[in-house]
C-alpha positions in Angstrom: 29.1 155.3 -9.5 25.4 155.2 -9.8 23.5 153.4 -12.5 22.4 156.6 -14.3 26.1 157.3 -15.1 26.6 153.8 -16.5 23.6 154.3 -18.8 25.1 157.6 -20.1 28.6 156.2 -20.7 29.4 154.0 -23.6 31.6 151.4 -22.0 34.3 149.8 -24.1 37.5 147.9 -23.3 39.4 151.2 -23.9 37.2 153.1 -21.4 37.8 150.3 -18.8 41.6 150.3 -19.4 41.8 154.1 -19.1 40.0 154.1 -15.8 42.0 151.3 -14.4 45.3 152.8 -15.5 44.3 156.2 -14.1 43.5 154.6 -10.8 46.9 152.9 -10.7 48.8 156.1 -11.6 47.5 158.0 -8.5 50.6 158.8 -6.5 53.2 158.4 -9.2 55.3 161.3 -10.1 58.7 162.4 -11.5 60.7 160.2 -13.7 58.9 157.0 -12.7 55.6 158.2 -14.0 56.2 157.6 -17.8 57.6 154.1 -17.3 54.8 153.2 -14.8 52.2 154.5 -17.3 53.6 152.5 -20.2 53.8 149.4 -18.0 50.3 149.8 -16.7 48.8 150.2 -20.2 50.8 147.2 -21.4 49.6 145.1 -18.5 45.9 146.0 -18.9 45.7 146.0 -22.7 46.5 142.3 -22.6 43.9 141.3 -20.0 40.7 139.6 -20.9 37.4 141.6 -20.9 36.3 139.6 -17.8 39.4 140.6 -15.9 38.9 144.3 -16.9 35.3 144.2 -15.8 36.3 142.7 -12.4 39.0 145.3 -11.8 36.6 148.1 -13.0 33.9 146.9 -10.6 36.4 146.8 -7.7 37.5 150.4 -8.4 34.1 151.8 -9.0 32.0 149.6 -6.8 29.8 148.6 -9.7 28.7 145.3 -11.2 29.2 145.5 -14.9 29.8 142.5 -17.1 31.2 141.9 -20.6 27.7 141.8 -22.0 27.3 145.5 -21.7 30.6 146.4 -23.3 30.3 148.0 -26.7 32.7 147.0 -29.5 
């Protein structure tokens, strides 16, 4: 993801969680999908903003920090 995209996107915890969960859901299908989706949301909603930023950076090859997150 290039820096221009980061400037156009309003990054919040919710945006990070959705991106992380979407990444984890790749490959799930059938009856396991709904439970895996619930589990993934539950897991990531309870993580700190620092952990969310680290995971988001790993997925998107970016370098965001909690300071740029919007409330």
